[in-house]
C-alpha positions in Angstrom: -20.7 18.3 0.1 -22.7 21.4 -0.5 -20.3 23.7 1.3 -17.1 22.1 0.1 -17.9 21.2 -3.5 -21.1 22.7 -4.8 -21.0 26.2 -3.5 -17.4 26.9 -4.4 -18.2 25.7 -8.0 -21.2 28.0 -8.1 -18.9 31.0 -7.0 -16.4 30.1 -9.7 -19.1 30.0 -12.3 -20.4 33.4 -11.2 -16.8 34.7 -11.9 -16.9 33.2 -15.3 -14.9 30.0 -14.7 -15.8 26.3 -15.4 -19.0 27.4 -17.2 -19.0 24.2 -19.2 -19.7 22.1 -16.0 -23.4 21.5 -15.5 -24.1 21.7 -11.7 -27.4 19.8 -12.0 -25.7 16.9 -13.9 -23.1 16.6 -11.2 -25.1 17.2 -8.0 -28.7 16.4 -9.1 -31.2 17.9 -6.6 -28.7 18.1 -3.7 -30.0 21.5 -2.5 -33.5 20.0 -2.2 -32.2 17.0 -0.3 -30.3 19.3 2.1 -33.4 21.4 2.7 -35.6 18.4 3.4 -33.1 16.7 5.7 -32.5 20.0 7.6 -36.3 20.5 8.1 -36.6 17.0 9.4 -33.8 17.5 11.9 -35.3 20.8 13.0 -38.7 19.1 13.5 -37.2 16.3 15.5 -35.3 18.8 17.7 -38.3 21.0 18.2 -40.4 18.1 19.4 -37.8 17.3 22.0 -37.3 21.0 23.0 -41.0 21.8 23.6 -41.6 18.7 25.7 -42.0 19.4 29.4 -39.9 17.6 32.0 -42.4 14.9 32.5 -42.7 14.1 28.8 -39.1 14.6 27.7 -37.9 11.7 25.6 -41.5 10.5 25.0 -41.4 8.1 22.0 -44.9 9.3 20.9 -43.5 12.9 20.8 -40.4 11.9 18.8 -42.5 10.0 16.3 -44.4 13.1 15.3 -41.3 14.0 13.2 -41.9 10.9 11.1 -45.6 11.7 10.2 -44.7 13.1 6.8 -41.7 10.8 6.1 -43.3 9.0 3.1 -44.8 12.1 1.5 -42.0 14.7 2.2 -38.7 12.8 2.7 -38.9 10.0 0.2 -39.8 11.8 -3.1 -36.7 14.0 -3.2 -34.5 11.0 -2.5 -36.2 9.1 -5.3 -35.5 11.9 -7.7 -31.8 11.9 -6.5 -31.5 8.2 -7.0 -33.0 8.3 -10.4 -30.6 11.0 -11.5 -27.6 9.3 -10.0 -26.8 7.0 -12.9 -26.7 9.9 -15.4 -24.6 11.9 -12.9 -22.0 9.1 -12.9 -21.8 9.1 -16.7 -21.5 12.9 -16.8 -18.8 13.0 -14.2 -16.8 10.5 -16.3 -17.2 12.7 -19.3 -16.2 15.9 -17.5 -13.0 14.4 -16.2 -11.3 15.4 -19.4 -11.7 19.1 -18.3 -8.3 19.7 -16.6 -9.5 22.8 -14.8 -12.4 20.9 -13.3 -10.0 18.1 -12.3 -7.8 20.7 -10.5 -10.8 22.2 -8.8 -11.8 18.7 -7.4 -8.3 18.1 -6.1 -8.4 21.5 -4.4 -11.8 20.7 -2.8 -10.8 17.2 -1.7 -7.8 18.7 0.2 -10.3 20.4 2.6 -10.0 18.8 6.1 -13.8 18.3 6.2 -13.4 15.7 3.4 -11.3 13.4 5.6 -9.6 12.0 2.5 -12.9 11.1 0.9 -13.6 11.9 -2.8 -16.6 13.6 -4.3 -18.0 10.2 -5.5 -18.0 9.0 -1.9 -20.1 11.9 -0.8 -22.6 11.6 -3.7 -23.4 8.0 -2.6 -24.0 9.1 1.1 -27.6 10.5 0.8 -28.9 7.0 -0.1 -26.9 5.4 2.7 -28.4 7.9 5.2 -32.0 7.3 4.1 -31.9 3.6 4.9 -30.7 4.2 8.4 -34.0 5.7 9.6 -35.6 2.3 10.3 -32.5 1.5 12.4 -33.1 4.7 14.4 -36.7 3.7 15.1 -35.6 0.2 16.1 -33.0 1.7 18.5 -35.8 3.9 20.1 -37.9 0.8 20.5 -35.2 -0.9 22.5 -35.4 1.8 25.2 -39.2 2.1 25.2 -41.0 0.1 28.0 -44.6 1.4 27.8 -46.8 -0.9 25.7 -48.7 1.9 24.1 -45.5 3.7 23.0 -44.0 0.5 21.7 -47.1 -0.1 19.6 -46.8 3.4 18.1 -43.1 2.8 17.3 -44.0 -0.4 15.5 -46.7 1.3 13.5 -44.4 4.1 12.5 -41.5 1.7 11.7 -43.8 -0.2 9.4 -44.9 3.0 7.7 -41.3 4.1 7.1 -40.4 0.6 5.8 -43.3 0.7 3.4 -42.2 4.1 2.2 -38.7 2.8 1.5 -39.9 -0.2 -0.4 -40.6 2.0 -3.4 -36.9 2.9 -3.3 -35.7 -0.6 -2.6 -35.0 -1.5 -6.2 -33.1 1.7 -6.8 -31.1 1.4 -3.6 -30.2 -2.1 -4.5 -29.1 -1.0 -8.0 -27.0 1.8 -6.5 -25.2 -0.7 -4.2 -24.5 -3.1 -7.0 -23.4 -0.2 -9.3 -21.0 1.1 -6.7 -19.5 -2.4 -6.4 -19.0 -2.5 -10.2 -17.4 1.0 -10.0 -15.0 -0.2 -7.4 -14.1 -3.2 -9.5 -13.6 -1.0 -12.6 -11.3 1.4 -10.6 -9.2 -1.5 -9.4 -8.3 -2.5 -13.0 -5.4 -0.9 -14.8 -6.1 -0.3 -18.5 -2.9 0.1 -20.5 -2.9 2.4 -23.5 -4.0 0.7 -26.7 -0.5 1.1 -28.3 1.1 -0.8 -25.5 -0.9 -3.9 -26.2 1.2 -4.6 -29.3 4.7 -3.1 -28.9 5.6 -4.1 -32.4 3.1 -1.8 -33.9 4.4 1.7 -34.7 1.9 4.6 -34.4 2.3 8.2 -35.5 2.7 10.6 -32.7 -0.5 12.4 -33.8 -2.5 9.2 -32.9 -0.8 8.3 -29.6 -2.7 10.9 -27.6 -6.1 9.7 -29.0 -5.2 6.1 -28.2 -3.7 6.8 -24.7 -6.9 5.8 -23.0 -8.7 2.4 -23.4 -12.2 2.8 -25.0 -13.3 0.0 -22.7 -12.2 1.6 -19.4 -15.8 2.5 -18.5 -17.3 -0.8 -19.8 -17.6 -2.6 -16.5 -19.1 0.3 -14.5 -21.7 1.3 -17.1 -25.0 2.4 -15.5 -26.7 0.2 -18.1 -25.2 -3.0 -16.6 -27.0 -5.1 -14.0 -25.3 -7.3 -11.5 -26.7 -10.8 -12.1 -24.5 -12.9 -9.8 -22.1 -12.0 -6.9 -20.7 -15.2 -5.4 -19.3 -18.6 -6.1 -19.8 -20.5 -9.3 -18.9 -24.1 -10.2 -17.1 -24.5 -13.5 -17.0 -28.0 -15.0 -14.3 -28.8 -17.5 -13.3 -32.3 -18.6 -15.4 -33.8 -15.8 -13.5 -31.7 -13.2 -15.4 -29.1 -11.0 -13.7 -25.9 -10.0 -15.1 -23.3 -7.6 -14.6 -19.7 -8.7 -15.8 -16.4 -7.4 -17.6 -14.3 -10.0 -19.2 -10.9 -10.5 
């Protein structure tokens, strides 16, 4: 995401183009996330590389990389998640910039995107974060020594405790993404097509071409209260419906 979207936009702005697009509002603290994640990967690899043959693959050695998970890894992710709602709102607003729209299309044609859109990549950091407990659980499956198993369990608990502070925001993000997908699946006709008998001046047709409520469902201020079945009773008859 940084190489395909963010850095090309920075280069264009250095040349004087797309200056109206606020990088921070679109990508939040992406550079900070990239740096923290890269440092974590380097630490993990270094632990493995410096292990001698007899200790190679030692669970206790690998767990050293998780020592600062809560204090170093989680805070940048929390800042990213906090800014994500505002980022979505801003990206909806900046869609009206035709040059920016063409820039996104050009970026998304990059083979590295594999047909994914910018929005798909912006959700990915939070999805990656919650996979670290799964990694530790996988390590535990292949650890036979009791002392190492105990260390893994302790580290796993520490990581899970660190993620609890983000649990509410991650849950909100998941629900919000669901609402975004629902909103994108709805086709909103232009206002003037709702009543074909009404004649509008050409000067107003452009202003009314987009529905004012097209972003109503996916608003960051909305909360998902129910996702599942609901029984509706009318005239003493019960009907099962699926609601969001």
